[in-house]
Each structure stands twice: as structure tokens, then as C-alpha cells.
C-alpha positions in Angstrom: 117.4 109.8 12.4 118.6 108.1 9.1 122.4 108.4 9.1 122.4 108.3 12.5 121.0 104.9 12.8 123.2 103.6 10.0 126.3 104.8 11.5 125.2 103.1 15.3 124.6 99.9 13.2 128.1 100.0 11.6 129.7 101.1 14.5 128.3 97.9 17.2 129.5 95.8 14.1 133.2 97.5 14.0 133.4 97.3 17.8 133.3 93.4 17.6 135.7 93.3 14.2 139.5 92.9 13.6 139.6 96.1 12.6 139.0 97.8 15.8 142.2 96.1 17.1 144.2 96.9 14.4 142.9 100.8 15.1 144.4 100.1 19.3 147.2 98.4 17.7 147.9 101.6 15.4 147.8 104.0 18.2 149.8 101.5 20.2 152.1 101.6 17.6 152.5 105.4 17.8 152.7 105.9 21.1 155.4 103.4 21.3 157.8 104.9 18.3 157.5 108.2 20.6 158.8 106.8 23.8 161.3 105.3 22.4 164.2 107.4 23.3 162.8 107.7 27.0 162.5 103.9 27.6 166.3 103.5 26.1 167.7 106.3 28.5 165.9 104.7 31.6 167.2 101.1 30.5 170.9 102.5 30.3 170.4 104.2 34.3 169.1 101.0 35.4 171.8 99.2 33.7 174.3 100.9 35.5 173.1 99.0 38.8 171.9 100.9 42.3 175.3 101.3 43.4 176.8 102.7 40.5 174.4 105.5 40.5 175.4 108.6 42.8 173.1 109.7 45.1 173.9 113.7 43.0 172.2 111.9 39.9 168.9 110.9 41.4 167.9 115.0 40.8 168.9 114.8 37.5 167.0 111.4 36.8 163.7 113.1 38.7 163.9 115.6 36.3 164.5 113.2 33.3 161.0 111.7 33.9 159.5 115.2 34.9 160.3 116.3 31.4 159.6 112.9 29.6 156.2 113.3 31.1 155.8 117.0 30.4 157.8 117.0 26.8 156.7 113.6 25.5 153.8 112.5 27.1 151.7 115.5 27.3 152.0 117.1 23.6 151.8 113.0 22.0 148.4 113.1 24.9 147.2 116.6 23.0 147.6 115.4 19.3 145.6 111.9 19.9 143.0 114.7 21.4 143.6 116.6 18.7 142.7 113.7 16.4 139.8 112.8 17.9 138.4 115.8 16.8 139.0 114.9 13.6 135.2 113.0 12.6 133.5 113.1 9.8 132.5 116.7 9.3 129.0 116.9 9.0 127.1 118.5 6.2 128.9 121.7 5.2 127.5 125.0 4.0 128.2 124.2 0.9 126.8 120.8 1.1 123.7 122.2 2.0 123.4 124.5 -0.9 123.9 121.7 -3.3 121.6 119.4 -1.2 118.9 122.2 -1.9 119.7 122.6 -5.8 119.8 118.8 -6.4 116.9 117.9 -4.0 114.6 120.2 -3.1 111.4 121.8 -4.7 110.5 125.6 -5.1 108.1 127.1 -2.3 106.0 130.1 -4.7 103.6 130.3 -2.0 106.3 131.0 0.2 108.2 133.4 -1.9 105.0 135.3 -2.8 104.1 136.0 0.7 107.3 137.0 1.4 107.5 138.8 -1.8 104.1 140.7 -0.7 105.8 141.3 2.7 108.9 142.8 1.8 108.4 144.3 -1.7 104.9 145.5 -2.1 105.0 148.5 0.1 108.0 149.6 -1.8 107.5 149.0 -5.0 103.6 150.9 -4.7 106.2 153.9 -2.8 108.7 154.4 -6.1 106.1 153.5 -8.9 102.6 154.5 -7.1 99.5 152.9 -6.3 98.6 151.4 -9.9 102.0 151.1 -11.4 103.1 149.4 -8.2 101.0 147.2 -7.6 100.3 146.1 -11.2 104.6 145.5 -11.2 104.0 143.6 -7.8 101.3 141.5 -9.2 103.3 140.8 -12.6 106.7 139.7 -10.5 104.3 137.3 -8.1 103.0 135.9 -11.2 105.9 134.9 -12.5 107.8 133.7 -9.2 104.5 131.9 -8.8 103.6 130.0 -12.4 107.8 129.9 -13.0 108.2 128.0 -10.0 105.1 125.6 -10.1 106.0 124.8 -13.9 109.7 124.1 -12.6 108.3 121.9 -10.0 106.4 119.5 -12.0 110.1 119.3 -14.7 111.5 118.3 -11.8 109.5 115.6 -10.7 108.9 114.7 -14.0 112.9 114.8 -14.9 114.6 114.3 -11.7 118.5 113.1 -13.3 118.0 117.1 -14.6 116.8 118.8 -10.9 119.7 120.9 -10.7 119.5 122.3 -14.3 115.7 122.7 -13.7 116.4 124.7 -11.0 119.0 126.7 -11.7 117.5 127.6 -15.1 114.3 128.9 -13.3 116.6 131.0 -11.2 118.0 132.8 -14.2 114.8 132.9 -15.7 113.7 135.0 -12.9 116.3 137.4 -12.4 116.1 138.1 -16.3 112.4 138.8 -15.6 112.9 141.0 -13.0 115.7 143.3 -15.2 113.3 143.6 -18.3 110.7 145.0 -16.1 112.7 147.0 -14.0 114.0 148.3 -17.9 110.1 148.8 -18.9 108.8 150.5 -15.9 111.9 153.0 -16.1 111.3 153.8 -19.4 107.2 154.4 -18.7 107.7 156.1 -16.1 110.9 158.0 -16.3 111.5 156.7 -12.4 115.1 155.2 -12.0 115.6 153.0 -9.1 119.3 153.5 -8.1 121.9 150.3 -9.2 122.6 149.6 -5.9 118.8 148.5 -4.6 118.2 147.2 -7.8 121.5 145.1 -7.2 120.3 144.3 -3.4 116.8 143.6 -5.1 118.4 140.9 -7.3 120.5 138.9 -4.5 117.9 139.6 -2.4 115.2 137.1 -4.1 117.8 134.6 -4.9 118.4 134.1 -0.8 114.7 134.2 -0.2 114.4 130.9 -3.2 117.3 129.2 -1.6 115.7 129.9 2.2 112.4 128.9 1.3 113.7 126.2 -0.7 115.9 124.9 2.3 113.2 124.5 4.8 111.5 121.6 3.3 108.7 121.0 4.0 107.4 123.6 6.7 105.5 120.9 9.4 109.0 117.9 8.3 112.1 120.3 7.4 114.7 117.5 9.3 113.0 114.6 8.5 112.5 115.7 4.7 116.4 117.2 4.7 117.9 114.7 6.3 116.1 111.8 4.0 117.8 113.9 1.0 121.1 113.8 2.3 120.5 110.0 3.3 119.7 109.2 -0.3 123.5 110.7 -1.2 125.2 108.6 1.2 126.6 105.0 0.0 127.1 102.2 2.4 131.2 102.6 1.5 130.5 105.7 3.0 128.8 105.0 6.1 131.4 102.3 6.6 134.4 105.2 6.5 132.4 107.5 8.9 131.9 104.7 10.9 135.3 103.9 11.2 136.6 107.7 11.8 133.7 108.0 14.6 135.6 104.5 15.9 139.3 105.9 15.9 138.0 109.3 17.8 136.8 107.0 20.4 139.9 104.7 20.6 142.4 108.1 20.0 140.3 109.8 23.3 140.7 106.8 25.1 144.2 106.7 24.7 144.8 110.5 24.9 143.1 110.3 28.4 145.1 107.7 29.4 148.1 109.4 28.6 147.6 112.8 30.0 145.8 110.9 33.3 147.3 107.4 34.9 150.7 107.4 32.5 152.1 111.7 32.9 150.8 111.1 36.7 152.4 108.1 37.2 155.3 109.4 35.8 155.4 112.7 37.9 154.3 110.4 40.9 157.7 108.3 40.2 159.7 111.7 39.9 158.6 113.0 43.7 159.3 109.5 44.9 163.1 109.8 43.7 162.9 113.2 45.1 162.0 112.0 48.5 164.3 108.9 48.4 167.5 111.5 47.4 166.4 113.4 50.4 166.5 109.6 52.8 169.0 108.7 51.1 167.1 105.5 50.6 168.8 103.4 47.7 166.0 101.0 47.8 163.1 103.7 47.1 165.2 105.4 44.5 165.4 102.1 42.4 161.8 100.8 42.6 160.7 104.0 41.6 162.8 104.3 38.6 161.7 100.5 37.7 158.6 101.7 37.5 158.9 104.6 35.2 160.5 102.1 32.6 157.6 99.9 33.5 154.9 102.4 32.8 156.7 103.5 29.6 156.9 99.9 28.2 153.3 99.0 28.9 151.7 102.9 28.8 147.8 101.7 27.8 147.9 98.9 30.3 144.9 100.1 31.5 143.2 101.3 28.0 139.8 98.6 28.6 137.6 100.6 31.3 136.9 98.3 34.8 133.2 98.8 34.7 132.9 96.3 37.2 134.7 98.6 39.9 133.0 100.4 42.6 133.5 104.2 43.7 135.4 103.5 46.4 137.9 100.7 44.9 138.7 103.6 41.8 139.0 106.1 44.3 141.5 103.6 46.3 143.3 103.2 43.1 144.4 106.8 42.4 145.1 107.5 45.7 147.5 105.1 45.9 149.6 106.6 43.1 150.7 109.0 45.8 151.2 106.8 48.5 153.8 108.5 51.0 154.1 111.4 48.7 151.1 113.6 49.7 148.1 113.1 52.5 145.2 112.4 51.1 142.2 112.3 53.2 139.1 110.8 51.9 135.1 111.7 53.1 133.2 108.9 51.2 129.7 107.9 52.6 129.0 104.1 51.7 126.2 104.3 49.4 128.2 106.5 47.0 131.1 104.3 47.5 129.0 101.0 46.1 128.5 102.4 43.2 129.8 100.9 39.9 130.0 100.7 36.4 131.0 104.3 34.3 129.9 106.1 37.0 132.6 104.8 39.3 135.4 105.3 36.4 134.3 108.9 35.5 134.2 109.6 39.3 137.8 108.1 39.8 139.2 109.9 36.5 138.0 113.3 37.8 139.7 112.5 41.3 142.9 111.3 39.3 143.0 114.4 36.9 142.0 116.4 40.6 145.2 115.0 42.5 147.5 115.1 39.8 146.3 119.1 39.2 147.1 119.7 42.9 150.4 117.8 43.2 151.8 119.2 39.9 151.0 122.6 39.8 150.2 124.0 43.1 152.6 121.6 45.2 150.0 120.6 47.1 151.2 118.1 50.5 147.6 117.6 51.6 144.6 117.2 49.9 140.6 116.6 51.5 138.0 114.6 49.2 134.3 115.2 49.8 131.8 113.5 48.5 127.8 113.8 49.0 124.4 112.9 46.8 122.6 115.9 48.0 120.3 115.6 45.7 119.1 112.1 43.9 121.5 111.1 41.0 124.2 113.7 41.4 126.8 113.7 43.1 128.6 116.6 44.2 132.3 116.6 44.6 134.8 118.8 46.2 138.5 118.8 46.6 140.6 120.9 48.7 144.2 121.3 49.0 147.3 123.3 50.7 149.2 124.4 47.7 149.8 127.4 46.6 146.0 128.4 44.8 145.3 128.3 41.3 147.6 129.5 39.0 146.8 132.2 35.9 147.3 130.7 32.2 144.8 128.8 29.7 142.4 125.6 30.4 144.7 122.5 29.6 144.0 119.4 28.5 143.3 118.5 32.4 140.7 121.6 32.9 138.9 119.9 29.5 138.9 116.3 31.1 136.9 117.6 34.1 134.9 119.6 32.2 133.6 116.7 30.0 133.3 113.8 33.0 131.3 117.2 34.9 129.5 118.1 32.5 131.0 121.7 32.4 130.4 122.3 36.5 133.5 122.3 37.6 134.8 125.0 39.6 138.4 126.1 41.0 138.9 128.8 43.2 141.5 129.8 45.5 140.4 128.6 49.6 139.3 131.4 51.4 139.9 129.7 54.8 143.6 129.2 54.2 146.3 128.6 51.6 145.7 126.1 48.6 142.6 126.1 46.6 138.9 123.9 45.9 137.8 122.1 43.1 133.7 121.8 43.0 131.9 120.2 40.8 128.8 117.6 40.4 128.4 114.4 38.0 125.4 113.1 37.1 124.6 109.6 37.3 123.7 107.4 34.7 
């Protein structure tokens, strides 16, 4: 499409320009402002020193970290996701109507044919063969002649296209009313007012429908060409900037919901474990890690498309070291896959593990990857948690749907406790 090509060219320029960096900075500042209070709270706890923090406070610290993940990071991720959805809107219904009035010609042949099929038999039924046929021919002639003449005038005076278009519709309606009154006077047969109003509305509707089709053989190109004329270079730049901001906001939202929230929850779990074992060193290490996450939440915003599936999965599993037993069944051929495919599979597994731990309270997870069909990776994640919970699908479910093209299915494990997540990922 004309517009799409122009926007893609502008997007390519934007991605190399300073404006994209400014967008990233703006998103980072928004996130930093939201996390300020949480950072200050953790800084105050760290300043007390490891020996001054009593073991009975550790549970409160873990709860505080979980609250940060649930009440600050998660809503902020959702807001960024909502911002990403507010891309420059496609042409609305009213824009479509406006385009017809300002750019499209009448289609007298098509309209006359439709009128014949729809109205011809009704005219004959109401007024008899002779009067009904004459009535139809009169209306069809006015349709054809007035629209043909209007098309000539719109080509000759393009600046007055809209006025000619609307005036022609008005003339047709006035003629139809005059014909209606004449028929009633000559024949004494009255048509119900409701039917008359319906006929007037239908005729206008059919005029817009047939004109909106553009040329029958090239509707899409004809309409998009008309819309492209209304877009200035500045509007194309605005459209491209909006799409670029949407992409950056989506990246940030995914990272907040995935890595940042997951890391905070794993830190809270590590503190709970340290409380049970009395391990002060583990407690302080987890607390410092939580603070570091909040200091640089978008450190990994640029995806490493040079990584492999094996490295991506190892990186995701490492977040839960000591907190969950994870078994991985990964064929060597799949483990060597690189690029965007590796990143996508890593995001899916990150979300799956996080859901099993946070919602399913799992302690054991098994991940199996297979390529039963060339070009498609089948992935199952089985856990020993409390199984699928009732409730609406959240952002995590949205993430799984996006990366698996909607193939994700979560069900209760028929062979024991927990749940099984099954999905497929197409390789690009």
C-alpha cells in the first residue's frame, strides 16, 4: 500500500535517528519516577546493615518486594501496554464516508442494475405493469443521467467534487418525492409513509455503497490512493513516530512484566528461603539484587538476537536457582537455534516458569521442546503446583498468545497435581 510503504520508510529513518533515543529516555524516566518510592525503601533497609535487620523482619521485606512487583511493576507494565495500543488509528467510518464524498465518482450502471433487481418488481406490484414500468424507467433514467452528468462535472471541477456529489443526491431525492406525489395523484394508490422513508434512505445508502466500492476491479488500490492524497509528509511522520513509540512501549511493558517482575518475585522467594534457613548472606544478596533491578529495570531492553535457544533458556532458569527444580529436555538441534526465534522461545519459557511459580506455587517444573513438524517448535511446560486457577487472562497470558500465535493451552495435569502448558512456536 502507498501509505504503508511511506510509513515503513519513515520508520527506518526514525530507528536510526535521535528521536527514537529520546522516546526511550522518555519511557525510562516514566518508569524511574514510578519506582522512586520502592528504591528509597530498599535503600533505607540496606543502610541499616545486615546485622541490624532482625530475622523476624525478613518476612516483611519479602512481602514488600512482592508488593512492589504486584502493585507497582505490574500496573505500570499494563499502562505501557495500553499506551502501545494507542497507535495512529486507521481510517474511521466517517473518514470513509468523507473520502467517498470528496474523491469517489458515482456508479450509475451499478446503481441502475441494483434498482432494477430490488425496486422494479415492487413498482409493478404497487402500480400495475404499465404505470409501474414507466415509474421504474423514469427513476432509472434520472439516476443514470444525473449521475453521469455529475461525474463529468466532478472531473471538470475537482475542487467542487463534494458539493456536486451531495447536490446530485439531493436532486435525486427531490425527483423521487415529486414522482411519488404524481403517482398518488394519477392512480389514487397511496404508499405507506414508512415505506417511502425506507426507499429514500435505501437509495442514499446504495449510492454510497456503490461509490465506495471504487472501480470494481481495483477497489483497494483506488481507495488507498485516495486516502494517500490526504496525508501530508508531516502526518506520515506523526504516524511513523506513533508506531515507533508503540513498539518501544511494548518492549518496555514486556520487560517489566517478564524480567523485572519475575526477578523481584524470585528475590522475595530467596528471602523467604533465607528466613527459614537463617542465612543472612543469602538475605542480603537477594535484597541487593532487588535494589539493583529497581535501579536499572530496563538494562536488557535491547534483545540479544545473537543468543541461542540453549543460552536463553539457561538465562531464564537461572533466575529461579535454588527456588525451584527445573528439568529441561532440549534436543541439540533446537538448542542451536539463534536470532529472534531464540528470543521468542526464551520469553515464552520465562513467562511459563513465572506463572508456575507465582500462581501455581510449583516446586518442580519440566520443560520439553520438540520439532515434530519442520519449522514448528512444540513446547510443553509441566509443573507440580496447584493447577490452573479461575480468572481472566492477564498480561502474561497475552504474552504467551502473542509469541505462540494463540496456540497456547493451559490445562490441569491428568496424571497428577499441577498443570500442563502446551503451545507451538513457528520459526521465522
